[in-house]
Predicted model as a PDB file, atoms N, CA, C, CB and O in Angstrom, pLDDT in the B-factor column:
MODEL        1                                                                  
ATOM      1  N   THR A   1       0.931  -1.326   0.110  1.00 92.00           N  
ATOM      2  CA  THR A   1       0.085  -0.311  -0.035  1.00 92.00           C  
ATOM      3  C   THR A   1       0.719   1.045   0.049  1.00 92.00           C  
ATOM      4  CB  THR A   1      -0.903  -0.457   0.881  1.00 92.00           C  
ATOM      5  O   THR A   1       1.411   1.297   1.036  1.00 92.00           O  
ATOM      6  N   LEU A   2       0.531   2.039  -0.992  1.00 91.00           N  
ATOM      7  CA  LEU A   2       1.213   3.403  -1.246  1.00 91.00           C  
ATOM      8  C   LEU A   2       0.553   4.500  -0.619  1.00 91.00           C  
ATOM      9  CB  LEU A   2       1.296   3.737  -2.690  1.00 91.00           C  
ATOM     10  O   LEU A   2      -0.598   4.756  -0.970  1.00 91.00           O  
ATOM     11  N   VAL A   3       1.273   5.379   0.507  1.00 92.00           N  
ATOM     12  CA  VAL A   3       0.259   6.439   1.164  1.00 92.00           C  
ATOM     13  C   VAL A   3       0.941   7.590   0.948  1.00 92.00           C  
ATOM     14  CB  VAL A   3      -0.110   6.286   2.756  1.00 92.00           C  
ATOM     15  O   VAL A   3       2.107   7.570   1.343  1.00 92.00           O  
ATOM     16  N   ALA A   4       0.446   8.883   0.285  1.00 90.00           N  
ATOM     17  CA  ALA A   4       0.827   9.945   0.337  1.00 90.00           C  
ATOM     18  C   ALA A   4       0.438  10.924   1.372  1.00 90.00           C  
ATOM     19  CB  ALA A   4       0.643  10.260  -0.653  1.00 90.00           C  
ATOM     20  O   ALA A   4      -0.770  10.973   1.601  1.00 90.00           O  
ATOM     21  N   GLU A   5       0.987  11.490   1.856  1.00 89.00           N  
ATOM     22  CA  GLU A   5       0.421  12.478   3.029  1.00 89.00           C  
ATOM     23  C   GLU A   5       0.485  13.650   2.922  1.00 89.00           C  
ATOM     24  CB  GLU A   5       0.926  12.398   4.176  1.00 89.00           C  
ATOM     25  O   GLU A   5      -0.327  14.348   3.529  1.00 89.00           O  
ATOM     26  N   ASP A   6       1.576  14.277   2.031  1.00 89.00           N  
ATOM     27  CA  ASP A   6       1.483  15.567   1.891  1.00 89.00           C  
ATOM     28  C   ASP A   6       1.286  16.045   0.485  1.00 89.00           C  
ATOM     29  CB  ASP A   6       2.553  16.101   2.451  1.00 89.00           C  
ATOM     30  O   ASP A   6       0.520  16.985   0.275  1.00 89.00           O  
ATOM     31  N   ILE A   7       2.065  15.333  -0.691  1.00 91.00           N  
ATOM     32  CA  ILE A   7       1.520  15.697  -1.903  1.00 91.00           C  
ATOM     33  C   ILE A   7       1.654  14.230  -2.672  1.00 91.00           C  
ATOM     34  CB  ILE A   7       2.337  17.037  -2.613  1.00 91.00           C  
ATOM     35  O   ILE A   7       2.037  13.186  -2.145  1.00 91.00           O  
ATOM     36  N   PRO A   8       1.262  14.408  -3.983  1.00 92.00           N  
ATOM     37  CA  PRO A   8       1.210  13.104  -4.650  1.00 92.00           C  
ATOM     38  C   PRO A   8       2.711  12.650  -5.067  1.00 92.00           C  
ATOM     39  CB  PRO A   8       0.229  13.205  -5.959  1.00 92.00           C  
ATOM     40  O   PRO A   8       3.577  13.386  -5.539  1.00 92.00           O  
ATOM     41  N   HIS A   9       2.823  11.158  -4.758  1.00 92.00           N  
ATOM     42  CA  HIS A   9       4.000  10.419  -4.637  1.00 92.00           C  
ATOM     43  C   HIS A   9       4.054   9.244  -5.741  1.00 92.00           C  
ATOM     44  CB  HIS A   9       4.080   9.875  -3.188  1.00 92.00           C  
ATOM     45  O   HIS A   9       2.934   8.755  -5.889  1.00 92.00           O  
ATOM     46  N   SER A  10       4.721   8.843  -6.293  1.00 93.00           N  
ATOM     47  CA  SER A  10       4.816   7.387  -6.948  1.00 93.00           C  
ATOM     48  C   SER A  10       5.686   6.400  -6.519  1.00 93.00           C  
ATOM     49  CB  SER A  10       5.140   7.448  -8.235  1.00 93.00           C  
ATOM     50  O   SER A  10       6.579   6.917  -5.847  1.00 93.00           O  
ATOM     51  N   PHE A  11       5.809   5.192  -6.620  1.00 93.00           N  
ATOM     52  CA  PHE A  11       6.458   4.027  -6.550  1.00 93.00           C  
ATOM     53  C   PHE A  11       6.634   3.176  -7.733  1.00 93.00           C  
ATOM     54  CB  PHE A  11       5.893   3.370  -5.669  1.00 93.00           C  
ATOM     55  O   PHE A  11       5.823   2.326  -8.102  1.00 93.00           O  
ATOM     56  N   THR A  12       7.832   3.481  -8.347  1.00 94.00           N  
ATOM     57  CA  THR A  12       8.367   3.191  -9.505  1.00 94.00           C  
ATOM     58  C   THR A  12       9.705   1.950  -9.517  1.00 94.00           C  
ATOM     59  CB  THR A  12       8.783   4.597  -9.996  1.00 94.00           C  
ATOM     60  O   THR A  12      10.760   2.026  -8.888  1.00 94.00           O  
ATOM     61  N   ILE A  13       9.302   0.950 -10.343  1.00 94.00           N  
ATOM     62  CA  ILE A  13      10.429   0.043 -10.538  1.00 94.00           C  
ATOM     63  C   ILE A  13      10.690  -0.381 -11.938  1.00 94.00           C  
ATOM     64  CB  ILE A  13      10.236  -1.133  -9.753  1.00 94.00           C  
ATOM     65  O   ILE A  13       9.979  -1.233 -12.470  1.00 94.00           O  
ATOM     66  N   ASP A  14      11.697   0.190 -12.559  1.00 94.00           N  
ATOM     67  CA  ASP A  14      11.703   0.059 -13.637  1.00 94.00           C  
ATOM     68  C   ASP A  14      11.966  -1.541 -14.075  1.00 94.00           C  
ATOM     69  CB  ASP A  14      12.535   1.012 -14.027  1.00 94.00           C  
ATOM     70  O   ASP A  14      11.332  -1.902 -15.066  1.00 94.00           O  
ATOM     71  N   ASP A  15      12.752  -2.439 -13.499  1.00 93.00           N  
ATOM     72  CA  ASP A  15      12.930  -3.849 -14.039  1.00 93.00           C  
ATOM     73  C   ASP A  15      11.767  -4.466 -13.741  1.00 93.00           C  
ATOM     74  CB  ASP A  15      14.099  -4.651 -13.488  1.00 93.00           C  
ATOM     75  O   ASP A  15      11.702  -5.533 -14.351  1.00 93.00           O  
ATOM     76  N   TYR A  16      10.826  -4.260 -13.071  1.00 92.00           N  
ATOM     77  CA  TYR A  16       9.561  -4.814 -13.070  1.00 92.00           C  
ATOM     78  C   TYR A  16       8.217  -4.016 -13.912  1.00 92.00           C  
ATOM     79  CB  TYR A  16       9.298  -4.938 -11.591  1.00 92.00           C  
ATOM     80  O   TYR A  16       7.063  -4.429 -14.028  1.00 92.00           O  
ATOM     81  N   ARG A  17       8.677  -3.050 -14.311  1.00 93.00           N  
ATOM     82  CA  ARG A  17       7.575  -2.428 -15.078  1.00 93.00           C  
ATOM     83  C   ARG A  17       6.540  -1.950 -14.257  1.00 93.00           C  
ATOM     84  CB  ARG A  17       6.996  -3.323 -16.026  1.00 93.00           C  
ATOM     85  O   ARG A  17       5.417  -2.272 -14.646  1.00 93.00           O  
ATOM     86  N   ILE A  18       6.600  -1.182 -13.096  1.00 93.00           N  
ATOM     87  CA  ILE A  18       5.746  -1.028 -11.869  1.00 93.00           C  
ATOM     88  C   ILE A  18       5.857   0.538 -12.090  1.00 93.00           C  
ATOM     89  CB  ILE A  18       6.339  -1.756 -10.263  1.00 93.00           C  
ATOM     90  O   ILE A  18       6.966   1.051 -12.240  1.00 93.00           O  
ATOM     91  N   SER A  19       4.883   1.168 -12.106  1.00 93.00           N  
ATOM     92  CA  SER A  19       4.542   2.727 -11.521  1.00 93.00           C  
ATOM     93  C   SER A  19       3.482   2.902 -11.181  1.00 93.00           C  
ATOM     94  CB  SER A  19       4.672   3.811 -12.301  1.00 93.00           C  
ATOM     95  O   SER A  19       2.584   2.925 -12.023  1.00 93.00           O  
ATOM     96  N   LYS A  20       3.200   3.095  -9.767  1.00 94.00           N  
ATOM     97  CA  LYS A  20       1.920   3.128  -9.277  1.00 94.00           C  
ATOM     98  C   LYS A  20       1.818   4.775  -8.410  1.00 94.00           C  
ATOM     99  CB  LYS A  20       1.702   1.638  -8.240  1.00 94.00           C  
ATOM    100  O   LYS A  20       2.799   5.084  -7.733  1.00 94.00           O  
ATOM    101  N   ARG A  21       0.873   5.555  -8.463  1.00 93.00           N  
ATOM    102  CA  ARG A  21       0.913   6.886  -8.103  1.00 93.00           C  
ATOM    103  C   ARG A  21      -0.102   6.776  -6.715  1.00 93.00           C  
ATOM    104  CB  ARG A  21       0.386   7.947  -9.433  1.00 93.00           C  
ATOM    105  O   ARG A  21      -0.860   5.811  -6.628  1.00 93.00           O  
ATOM    106  N   ALA A  22      -0.075   7.637  -5.831  1.00 94.00           N  
ATOM    107  CA  ALA A  22      -0.854   8.127  -4.937  1.00 94.00           C  
ATOM    108  C   ALA A  22      -1.177   9.321  -4.754  1.00 94.00           C  
ATOM    109  CB  ALA A  22      -0.554   7.844  -4.079  1.00 94.00           C  
ATOM    110  O   ALA A  22      -0.159   9.997  -4.607  1.00 94.00           O  
ATOM    111  N   ALA A  23      -2.416  10.120  -4.667  1.00 94.00           N  
ATOM    112  CA  ALA A  23      -2.510  11.436  -4.319  1.00 94.00           C  
ATOM    113  C   ALA A  23      -2.759  11.450  -2.583  1.00 94.00           C  
ATOM    114  CB  ALA A  23      -3.756  12.132  -5.250  1.00 94.00           C  
ATOM    115  O   ALA A  23      -3.152  10.437  -2.004  1.00 94.00           O  
ATOM    116  N   PRO A  24      -2.519  12.529  -1.981  1.00 94.00           N  
ATOM    117  CA  PRO A  24      -2.755  12.766  -0.657  1.00 94.00           C  
ATOM    118  C   PRO A  24      -3.960  12.114  -0.015  1.00 94.00           C  
ATOM    119  CB  PRO A  24      -2.828  14.095  -0.509  1.00 94.00           C  
ATOM    120  O   PRO A  24      -5.077  12.470  -0.391  1.00 94.00           O  
ATOM    121  N   GLY A  25      -3.848  11.319   0.791  1.00 91.00           N  
ATOM    122  CA  GLY A  25      -5.416  10.788   1.382  1.00 91.00           C  
ATOM    123  C   GLY A  25      -6.022   9.753   0.799  1.00 91.00           C  
ATOM    124  O   GLY A  25      -7.044   9.283   1.298  1.00 91.00           O  
ATOM    125  N   ARG A  26      -5.345   9.128  -0.617  1.00 95.00           N  
ATOM    126  CA  ARG A  26      -5.959   8.478  -0.998  1.00 95.00           C  
ATOM    127  C   ARG A  26      -5.173   7.252  -1.388  1.00 95.00           C  
ATOM    128  CB  ARG A  26      -6.609   9.085  -1.739  1.00 95.00           C  
ATOM    129  O   ARG A  26      -4.780   7.180  -2.553  1.00 95.00           O  
ATOM    130  N   PRO A  27      -4.976   6.547  -0.775  1.00 94.00           N  
ATOM    131  CA  PRO A  27      -3.572   5.187  -0.699  1.00 94.00           C  
ATOM    132  C   PRO A  27      -4.016   4.334  -1.802  1.00 94.00           C  
ATOM    133  CB  PRO A  27      -3.446   3.992   0.992  1.00 94.00           C  
ATOM    134  O   PRO A  27      -5.205   4.332  -2.122  1.00 94.00           O  
ATOM    135  N   VAL A  28      -3.112   3.574  -2.439  1.00 93.00           N  
ATOM    136  CA  VAL A  28      -3.219   2.761  -3.574  1.00 93.00           C  
ATOM    137  C   VAL A  28      -2.504   1.523  -3.305  1.00 93.00           C  
ATOM    138  CB  VAL A  28      -2.720   3.424  -4.779  1.00 93.00           C  
ATOM    139  O   VAL A  28      -1.306   1.482  -3.023  1.00 93.00           O  
ATOM    140  N   THR A  29      -3.337   0.431  -3.408  1.00 94.00           N  
ATOM    141  CA  THR A  29      -2.907  -0.739  -2.926  1.00 94.00           C  
ATOM    142  C   THR A  29      -2.677  -1.664  -4.298  1.00 94.00           C  
ATOM    143  CB  THR A  29      -3.982  -1.312  -1.835  1.00 94.00           C  
ATOM    144  O   THR A  29      -3.541  -1.809  -5.163  1.00 94.00           O  
ATOM    145  N   PHE A  30      -1.512  -2.186  -4.323  1.00 90.00           N  
ATOM    146  CA  PHE A  30      -1.230  -3.110  -5.580  1.00 90.00           C  
ATOM    147  C   PHE A  30      -0.241  -4.307  -5.076  1.00 90.00           C  
ATOM    148  CB  PHE A  30      -0.456  -2.181  -6.903  1.00 90.00           C  
ATOM    149  O   PHE A  30       0.479  -4.218  -4.082  1.00 90.00           O  
ATOM    150  N   GLU A  31      -0.334  -5.477  -5.961  1.00 92.00           N  
ATOM    151  CA  GLU A  31       0.319  -6.198  -5.505  1.00 92.00           C  
ATOM    152  C   GLU A  31       1.199  -6.898  -6.866  1.00 92.00           C  
ATOM    153  CB  GLU A  31      -0.543  -6.982  -4.614  1.00 92.00           C  
ATOM    154  O   GLU A  31       0.608  -6.899  -7.946  1.00 92.00           O  
ATOM    155  N   PHE A  32       2.361  -7.383  -6.811  1.00 89.00           N  
ATOM    156  CA  PHE A  32       2.911  -7.873  -7.924  1.00 89.00           C  
ATOM    157  C   PHE A  32       3.779  -9.233  -7.613  1.00 89.00           C  
ATOM    158  CB  PHE A  32       3.725  -6.754  -8.535  1.00 89.00           C  
ATOM    159  O   PHE A  32       4.009  -9.675  -6.487  1.00 89.00           O  
ATOM    160  N   HIS A  33       4.187  -9.770  -8.793  1.00 90.00           N  
ATOM    161  CA  HIS A  33       4.767 -11.053  -8.261  1.00 90.00           C  
ATOM    162  C   HIS A  33       6.198 -10.773  -8.493  1.00 90.00           C  
ATOM    163  CB  HIS A  33       4.236 -12.454  -8.997  1.00 90.00           C  
ATOM    164  O   HIS A  33       6.527 -10.522  -9.652  1.00 90.00           O  
ATOM    165  N   ALA A  34       7.132 -10.779  -7.535  1.00 90.00           N  
ATOM    166  CA  ALA A  34       8.711 -10.853  -7.644  1.00 90.00           C  
ATOM    167  C   ALA A  34       9.565 -11.944  -7.785  1.00 90.00           C  
ATOM    168  CB  ALA A  34       9.209 -10.381  -6.663  1.00 90.00           C  
ATOM    169  O   ALA A  34      10.321 -12.463  -6.964  1.00 90.00           O  
ATOM    170  N   ALA A  35       9.291 -12.258  -9.145  1.00 86.00           N  
ATOM    171  CA  ALA A  35       9.951 -13.657  -9.567  1.00 86.00           C  
ATOM    172  C   ALA A  35      11.388 -13.580  -9.841  1.00 86.00           C  
ATOM    173  CB  ALA A  35       9.307 -14.246 -10.860  1.00 86.00           C  
ATOM    174  O   ALA A  35      12.034 -14.616  -9.997  1.00 86.00           O  
ATOM    175  N   ARG A  36      11.871 -12.556  -9.904  1.00 89.00           N  
ATOM    176  CA  ARG A  36      13.282 -12.308 -10.494  1.00 89.00           C  
ATOM    177  C   ARG A  36      14.276 -12.369  -9.225  1.00 89.00           C  
ATOM    178  CB  ARG A  36      13.383 -10.749 -11.322  1.00 89.00           C  
ATOM    179  O   ARG A  36      14.128 -11.371  -8.519  1.00 89.00           O  
ATOM    180  N   PRO A  37      15.163 -13.190  -8.786  1.00 92.00           N  
ATOM    181  CA  PRO A  37      16.001 -12.534  -7.404  1.00 92.00           C  
ATOM    182  C   PRO A  37      17.008 -11.485  -7.891  1.00 92.00           C  
ATOM    183  CB  PRO A  37      16.962 -13.777  -6.482  1.00 92.00           C  
ATOM    184  O   PRO A  37      17.565 -11.629  -8.980  1.00 92.00           O  
ATOM    185  N   GLY A  38      17.267 -10.356  -7.039  1.00 94.00           N  
ATOM    186  CA  GLY A  38      18.333  -9.659  -7.426  1.00 94.00           C  
ATOM    187  C   GLY A  38      17.848  -8.321  -6.498  1.00 94.00           C  
ATOM    188  O   GLY A  38      16.955  -8.318  -5.650  1.00 94.00           O  
ATOM    189  N   THR A  39      18.773  -7.098  -6.948  1.00 96.00           N  
ATOM    190  CA  THR A  39      18.535  -5.986  -6.315  1.00 96.00           C  
ATOM    191  C   THR A  39      17.968  -5.169  -7.235  1.00 96.00           C  
ATOM    192  CB  THR A  39      19.603  -5.460  -5.711  1.00 96.00           C  
ATOM    193  O   THR A  39      18.460  -5.001  -8.351  1.00 96.00           O  
ATOM    194  N   PHE A  40      16.804  -4.557  -6.795  1.00 96.00           N  
ATOM    195  CA  PHE A  40      15.923  -3.594  -7.669  1.00 96.00           C  
ATOM    196  C   PHE A  40      15.968  -2.168  -7.294  1.00 96.00           C  
ATOM    197  CB  PHE A  40      14.460  -3.988  -7.611  1.00 96.00           C  
ATOM    198  O   PHE A  40      15.859  -1.968  -6.084  1.00 96.00           O  
ATOM    199  N   ASP A  41      16.079  -1.318  -7.911  1.00 96.00           N  
ATOM    200  CA  ASP A  41      16.051   0.330  -7.672  1.00 96.00           C  
ATOM    201  C   ASP A  41      14.455   0.405  -7.707  1.00 96.00           C  
ATOM    202  CB  ASP A  41      16.942   1.449  -9.050  1.00 96.00           C  
ATOM    203  O   ASP A  41      13.727  -0.219  -8.479  1.00 96.00           O  
ATOM    204  N   PHE A  42      14.031   1.376  -6.624  1.00 95.00           N  
ATOM    205  CA  PHE A  42      12.812   2.019  -6.703  1.00 95.00           C  
ATOM    206  C   PHE A  42      12.672   3.375  -6.253  1.00 95.00           C  
ATOM    207  CB  PHE A  42      11.964   1.325  -6.078  1.00 95.00           C  
ATOM    208  O   PHE A  42      13.126   3.606  -5.132  1.00 95.00           O  
ATOM    209  N   TYR A  43      12.171   4.273  -6.849  1.00 95.00           N  
ATOM    210  CA  TYR A  43      11.988   5.592  -6.796  1.00 95.00           C  
ATOM    211  C   TYR A  43      10.657   6.450  -6.909  1.00 95.00           C  
ATOM    212  CB  TYR A  43      12.718   5.931  -7.636  1.00 95.00           C  
ATOM    213  O   TYR A  43       9.674   5.829  -7.314  1.00 95.00           O  
ATOM    214  N   CYS A  44      10.494   7.779  -6.609  1.00 92.00           N  
ATOM    215  CA  CYS A  44       9.326   8.541  -7.000  1.00 92.00           C  
ATOM    216  C   CYS A  44       9.814   9.277  -8.244  1.00 92.00           C  
ATOM    217  CB  CYS A  44       8.784   9.534  -5.832  1.00 92.00           C  
ATOM    218  O   CYS A  44      10.799  10.011  -8.319  1.00 92.00           O  
ATOM    219  N   ASP A  45       8.906   8.934  -9.256  1.00 91.00           N  
ATOM    220  CA  ASP A  45       9.239   9.694 -10.890  1.00 91.00           C  
ATOM    221  C   ASP A  45       8.399  10.964 -11.042  1.00 91.00           C  
ATOM    222  CB  ASP A  45       8.739   8.609 -12.354  1.00 91.00           C  
ATOM    223  O   ASP A  45       8.207  11.527 -12.120  1.00 91.00           O  
ATOM    224  N   LEU A  46       7.887  11.386  -9.782  1.00 88.00           N  
ATOM    225  CA  LEU A  46       7.253  12.842 -10.086  1.00 88.00           C  
ATOM    226  C   LEU A  46       8.224  13.889 -10.045  1.00 88.00           C  
ATOM    227  CB  LEU A  46       6.149  13.259  -9.071  1.00 88.00           C  
ATOM    228  O   LEU A  46       9.375  13.578  -9.740  1.00 88.00           O  
ATOM    229  N   THR A  47       7.893  15.313 -10.354  1.00 83.00           N  
ATOM    230  CA  THR A  47       9.009  16.251 -10.351  1.00 83.00           C  
ATOM    231  C   THR A  47       7.969  17.352  -9.691  1.00 83.00           C  
ATOM    232  CB  THR A  47       9.846  16.619 -11.990  1.00 83.00           C  
ATOM    233  O   THR A  47       8.153  18.438 -10.242  1.00 83.00           O  
ATOM    234  N   ILE A  48       7.079  17.407  -8.825  1.00 81.00           N  
ATOM    235  CA  ILE A  48       6.328  18.111  -8.007  1.00 81.00           C  
ATOM    236  C   ILE A  48       7.096  18.973  -7.033  1.00 81.00           C  
ATOM    237  CB  ILE A  48       5.498  17.251  -7.377  1.00 81.00           C  
ATOM    238  O   ILE A  48       6.832  20.170  -6.917  1.00 81.00           O  
ATOM    239  N   ASP A  49       8.129  18.325  -6.268  1.00 81.00           N  
ATOM    240  CA  ASP A  49       8.878  19.107  -5.430  1.00 81.00           C  
ATOM    241  C   ASP A  49      10.101  18.492  -5.568  1.00 81.00           C  
ATOM    242  CB  ASP A  49       8.405  19.227  -4.052  1.00 81.00           C  
ATOM    243  O   ASP A  49      10.140  17.355  -6.037  1.00 81.00           O  
ATOM    244  N   ASP A  50      11.132  19.077  -5.225  1.00 83.00           N  
ATOM    245  CA  ASP A  50      12.683  18.767  -5.306  1.00 83.00           C  
ATOM    246  C   ASP A  50      13.084  17.461  -4.414  1.00 83.00           C  
ATOM    247  CB  ASP A  50      13.570  20.123  -4.725  1.00 83.00           C  
ATOM    248  O   ASP A  50      13.997  16.707  -4.753  1.00 83.00           O  
ATOM    249  N   ARG A  51      12.358  17.290  -3.321  1.00 82.00           N  
ATOM    250  CA  ARG A  51      12.391  16.199  -2.412  1.00 82.00           C  
ATOM    251  C   ARG A  51      12.082  14.805  -3.224  1.00 82.00           C  
ATOM    252  CB  ARG A  51      11.322  16.482  -1.235  1.00 82.00           C  
ATOM    253  O   ARG A  51      12.705  13.775  -2.969  1.00 82.00           O  
ATOM    254  N   CYS A  52      11.161  14.870  -4.124  1.00 81.00           N  
ATOM    255  CA  CYS A  52      10.770  13.762  -4.744  1.00 81.00           C  
ATOM    256  C   CYS A  52      12.038  13.022  -5.445  1.00 81.00           C  
ATOM    257  CB  CYS A  52       9.676  14.151  -5.705  1.00 81.00           C  
ATOM    258  O   CYS A  52      12.099  11.792  -5.457  1.00 81.00           O  
ATOM    259  N   ARG A  53      12.925  13.738  -5.958  1.00 84.00           N  
ATOM    260  CA  ARG A  53      14.273  13.141  -6.574  1.00 84.00           C  
ATOM    261  C   ARG A  53      15.149  12.372  -5.276  1.00 84.00           C  
ATOM    262  CB  ARG A  53      15.293  14.552  -7.328  1.00 84.00           C  
ATOM    263  O   ARG A  53      15.949  11.469  -5.524  1.00 84.00           O  
ATOM    264  N   LYS A  54      14.936  12.762  -4.136  1.00 88.00           N  
ATOM    265  CA  LYS A  54      15.677  12.033  -3.378  1.00 88.00           C  
ATOM    266  C   LYS A  54      14.981  10.608  -2.917  1.00 88.00           C  
ATOM    267  CB  LYS A  54      16.041  12.897  -2.285  1.00 88.00           C  
ATOM    268  O   LYS A  54      15.592   9.657  -2.429  1.00 88.00           O  
ATOM    269  N   MET A  55      13.808  10.665  -3.135  1.00 91.00           N  
ATOM    270  CA  MET A  55      12.891   9.383  -2.835  1.00 91.00           C  
ATOM    271  C   MET A  55      13.114   8.403  -3.621  1.00 91.00           C  
ATOM    272  CB  MET A  55      11.491   9.565  -2.929  1.00 91.00           C  
ATOM    273  O   MET A  55      12.613   8.244  -4.734  1.00 91.00           O  
ATOM    274  N   LYS A  56      14.077   7.524  -2.927  1.00 94.00           N  
ATOM    275  CA  LYS A  56      14.520   6.058  -3.758  1.00 94.00           C  
ATOM    276  C   LYS A  56      15.100   5.106  -2.694  1.00 94.00           C  
ATOM    277  CB  LYS A  56      15.827   6.296  -5.055  1.00 94.00           C  
ATOM    278  O   LYS A  56      15.511   5.426  -1.578  1.00 94.00           O  
ATOM    279  N   GLY A  57      15.059   3.900  -3.233  1.00 95.00           N  
ATOM    280  CA  GLY A  57      15.492   2.534  -2.287  1.00 95.00           C  
ATOM    281  C   GLY A  57      15.794   1.689  -2.951  1.00 95.00           C  
ATOM    282  O   GLY A  57      16.141   1.917  -4.110  1.00 95.00           O  
ATOM    283  N   GLN A  58      15.763   0.491  -2.464  1.00 96.00           N  
ATOM    284  CA  GLN A  58      16.267  -0.753  -3.176  1.00 96.00           C  
ATOM    285  C   GLN A  58      15.349  -2.032  -2.682  1.00 96.00           C  
ATOM    286  CB  GLN A  58      17.936  -1.003  -2.806  1.00 96.00           C  
ATOM    287  O   GLN A  58      15.279  -2.351  -1.496  1.00 96.00           O  
ATOM    288  N   LEU A  59      14.757  -2.622  -3.583  1.00 95.00           N  
ATOM    289  CA  LEU A  59      13.769  -3.632  -3.314  1.00 95.00           C  
ATOM    290  C   LEU A  59      15.071  -4.897  -3.402  1.00 95.00           C  
ATOM    291  CB  LEU A  59      12.253  -3.674  -4.608  1.00 95.00           C  
ATOM    292  O   LEU A  59      15.997  -5.018  -4.204  1.00 95.00           O  
ATOM    293  N   ILE A  60      14.684  -5.693  -2.261  1.00 95.00           N  
ATOM    294  CA  ILE A  60      15.974  -7.257  -2.530  1.00 95.00           C  
ATOM    295  C   ILE A  60      14.922  -8.095  -2.608  1.00 95.00           C  
ATOM    296  CB  ILE A  60      17.336  -7.916  -1.052  1.00 95.00           C  
ATOM    297  O   ILE A  60      13.889  -8.022  -1.942  1.00 95.00           O  
ATOM    298  N   VAL A  61      15.250  -9.040  -3.582  1.00 94.00           N  
ATOM    299  CA  VAL A  61      14.571 -10.345  -4.055  1.00 94.00           C  
ATOM    300  C   VAL A  61      15.430 -11.243  -3.713  1.00 94.00           C  
ATOM    301  CB  VAL A  61      14.228 -10.498  -5.517  1.00 94.00           C  
ATOM    302  O   VAL A  61      16.427 -11.412  -4.415  1.00 94.00           O  
ATOM    303  N   ALA A  62      15.224 -11.966  -2.614  1.00 92.00           N  
ATOM    304  CA  ALA A  62      16.015 -13.318  -2.295  1.00 92.00           C  
ATOM    305  C   ALA A  62      15.666 -14.784  -3.374  1.00 92.00           C  
ATOM    306  CB  ALA A  62      15.531 -13.726  -0.580  1.00 92.00           C  
ATOM    307  O   ALA A  62      14.541 -14.879  -3.866  1.00 92.00           O  
ATOM    308  N   ASP A  63      16.524 -15.646  -3.603  1.00 87.00           N  
ATOM    309  CA  ASP A  63      16.325 -16.506  -4.470  1.00 87.00           C  
ATOM    310  C   ASP A  63      15.628 -17.620  -3.423  1.00 87.00           C  
ATOM    311  CB  ASP A  63      17.678 -16.866  -5.309  1.00 87.00           C  
ATOM    312  O   ASP A  63      16.095 -18.007  -2.351  1.00 87.00           O  
ATOM    313  N   ARG A  64      14.405 -18.003  -4.041  1.00 78.00           N  
ATOM    314  CA  ARG A  64      14.106 -19.156  -3.468  1.00 78.00           C  
ATOM    315  C   ARG A  64      14.487 -20.413  -3.147  1.00 78.00           C  
ATOM    316  CB  ARG A  64      13.527 -19.315  -3.792  1.00 78.00           C  
ATOM    317  O   ARG A  64      14.896 -21.075  -4.100  1.00 78.00           O  
ATOM    318  N   ALA A  65      14.471 -21.072  -1.819  1.00 72.00           N  
ATOM    319  CA  ALA A  65      15.155 -22.215  -1.558  1.00 72.00           C  
ATOM    320  C   ALA A  65      14.595 -23.012  -2.027  1.00 72.00           C  
ATOM    321  CB  ALA A  65      15.413 -22.536  -0.465  1.00 72.00           C  
ATOM    322  O   ALA A  65      13.383 -22.977  -1.816  1.00 72.00           O  
ATOM    323  N   ARG A  66      15.035 -23.950  -2.751  1.00 59.00           N  
ATOM    324  CA  ARG A  66      14.239 -25.281  -3.285  1.00 59.00           C  
ATOM    325  C   ARG A  66      14.397 -26.531  -2.565  1.00 59.00           C  
ATOM    326  CB  ARG A  66      14.650 -25.646  -4.679  1.00 59.00           C  
ATOM    327  O   ARG A  66      13.809 -27.543  -2.948  1.00 59.00           O  
TER     328      ARG A  66                                                      
ENDMDL                                                                          
END                                                                             
């Protein structure tokens, strides 16, 4: 669930072709299947505020033990 409290924000992972946006007070819930192990960058792709460019992180998907 993506929650924006101040201004609109997005959750974007290019490698998974995901880009979800949430407006303030309107949470967005989504699911996706993280089938590929690895480290994937995520970020806010909006440019409404300079702080958006600093909103980033990494999704780490572990290889499933067989």
